[in-house]
N, C-alpha and C positions, 0 to 999 in steps of 0.2 A: 213498068218489068213484067217480064214472061215467064212460064214455066215450061218445063219439056212436058211435049203431049203425051211423052207414055206416064208420065205422072200423075197427069190431072187431065181428064179428058171434060169438055164443060157439062155442066150438071142443067139436063133436062127438068122441072122440078115437077112438069104432069108426068113424066116418066116414073120418076120418086115417087108420086101418090099412087101412080096404079101400079108399081110392080112392088111393092110393100105391103107384106102381108100384117097388116095392121092389129089385127086380133092376136095375130103371136108375138108379139111384141109389148112393152109394157111400158107405164108412166109410172106417177107416184100412187096411184089410186087405182092399178089395177090393167088389164087389154087397153089397147090403146086406138081401139075402134075409133073413139071419138078424134083423135087425132088428125084426119083429113078436114074434117068441116073445121078445127080450130085453123089449120093451117091457110085455107082457100078464106077463112074469114081477114085473114091480114089484108088481103089485097079487096075486102068488101067497100063497096063505094057509102057506108055508113062509117062516120066515125066510132061509134059505139060500139061496134062491131068489130071495127080491127083493134080498136082499145081492149074490148077483151078479150079479143085473142092474142095478141101479146101479153096479157098478162096471164093467160094461160100456158106459155109457154115456159114464164118463170116460175109459175105455181103450182104447173102441172107435169109439165115436159121434164123440166130440170130443177124440179122443188127444191128448195136448202142444200144448192151447189151439186146434189147427186143427180148423178150420169145411170140412166135406163135404157134397155135395150130400144126404147123409142126414141130416145133422145138425137141416137147418129142420124139416121133418116127424115128424122125434122132438120136439121142440122142440115143437113144436103139441099133440102126443099128452101129453107131461108137463105142457105146460101146463092140458090139459083134463082131466086127471085128480089136479088139487090139491084137487079138493073133496070128494074119493070117501074115505069115512072109512077104509079100509087104510090110504090113505098116514099114518095116525096111528099105525100100526101101527113097530114097530122093527127096524131095519137092525143087523149086526152093527157094532163101534165097534173100529176100528183104535188105535193110540197116540195117533194126531191127528186121532179123527173127529171132524166137525162136530156138536155138542151139537143134541139134542131127534129129534123122530121123522123117518120119511124124507119127511115133507113139507118139513120145514127142510131136508134132505138134495136133494131137487128143485129148491127153491126157491135153492139154492144151485148148482147144475148149471146151471138158466137165468142166474142171475147171471153163473157163466163164460162161457156162450155168447154172451149179451148183452154182456159186455164188450171179446169178438174181434170186435165190430160197433161198436163205438163211435166216437168223432170221433176218440179219441187212437187206434185203435186202425188207424183209415185215415188218420191222418196219419202214423205209426210205417208204415204198408207202403206210402206213396209213397217215405218217404224209401230205402228199400230197392229201389227200382222196381218195386215191385207196386201197381197202379194198384188200387183196391178196387170199382171201380166197371166192372174187367175181369174181375172173379172169382164167378161165378154162386152161392156158397155164400154171400158175403158178401150180394149184393144179394139174396137170400132173407130172409135173416136180417132185416134193414132192412125189407125188404117187410110182414114177420109182424109187427114190435113193436109196434102197438097191439093186436093179438090176444093177446101175450102180457102187455102192460100190464096190459089185462082180466081176465086169470086172477090174473095176482101180485096185484096193489094189492087184488084181495079180501080180504089177507090181512096186510094193513096194521096192523088193530087187532087180531090174532089173539089168544085169551085166553092162549096159548101164547107165553113171552115168544122162544123159539128161532126160532118160527115168525115170528114177528112181525118179528123183527131181519133174518133170512131175507129177507124180501119185501121189505121197507124199502130192505135191500143191493141187490136186484135192479132195483128199481126206477130206481137210478139210472143206468146205461146204456142204460136205455132211453128214458130220457129226454132222450134227444140229439137224439131223433126232431124234425123240425120241427112234425110234427101233434102232438106233445105236449108240448114245452117247457112251455105256460100249465100242467101241472099240476107244474111244480117249486116254487109258489107252495106248494102242498098238502103235497109230501113236506118242504118245510124242514122245518117244527118238529118233524117224524119223526128226521128227520137228528141233530138235537140232542135231543131226548127219546132216544130210542128207541138208537141209533147211538154217538153222542159219550158216550152214558151206560153205556152196556154195560159188562159188565166182559172182554168180549173185545177186548183191543188192537186187532185185524186192523180190529174194526169201527168202533171210538173212529178210528183212523188217516181210516178208508173214507170217515168222516162230515165232517172237517177237510180231507180232500182236496176232496170235492164241493162243498162252500160256499164253500170259496176258488176253484173252479174254476167255480162262479155268482156270485163276484162278492159275496157273502155274509159279512158279519162272521164272523173265528173267535177272537175275543179272548176269552180266559176259556177255553178248550180245549183240553185238552192229553191226549196221548198217556202213559197209565196204565200203565206196565208194569216188570217187572225187568229188569236185565241180563241179558241171555242168554237172554230169555223167547222170543225165537225159534226157538232150538234147544231149549228143554226144555218149550214150553207143551204140556200136555195135551188143548188147542185145534187144532184144525186151522186154519192160515191160509185165508184168506179166497181164492176163487177167483182175483180180479184180482193175486194175489201171482205165479202161474205154475203149473205141473202139479205135480198133486197136492195143490195149496194149499198148498207149501212150497217154499223154494227160489226161483230166481231163473230167467223166460224171456227170454232175449238174443236169442230166433231171430224172424225176422219171424214175425207172427199168421198166416200162410198158406201 
């Protein structure tokens, strides 16, 4: 799957690091001067360093499903390193860790970020009196969606099933972008063949919801899970479920 060059130039992660004035953007705890160190840590040789950097993405750069001014440049960097072989290295997994190598985890994080700038998030925000068009971090994520899509879609047919599923899922919110709507026709079969057929019930649910919202037939598709699976599953719930990929997020996305 390709994207018109005028919509999405390839991302150079080193350029993102150098061109961003990190002290002028913020994350959950203030100025983002420490974000470059976090991002570089994602490709560190030490598994603990990589795991800590990934944790910081979730809890500092995109804390509690909130978009900050540092979130968009961090997302560009993450998208830019997806093809690096070092993203195939493992990271520490908690009891509800996302399956697969760090590449799958990074795709999951991009999914979470994009999900907080999709049409549903925009509508939800307006209902609470927060017009998304007045919130710069939301606008910036929307602006870079074609670049994120170009990077994520490169893994739609990855040989690793966890990476493949994470990539398909991450494309869903990105395709709310008017410039990318025509790519839905390519993703629809993958929603059925990859996500709906996944052993992860959250992916099954994700596929059914996306297909239904796009006006596609969902007959015969079902969510296959045991009773209390949400509480007891050893697979981390998907990022659209809420903070920590578990529980429910009832606060406005901004």
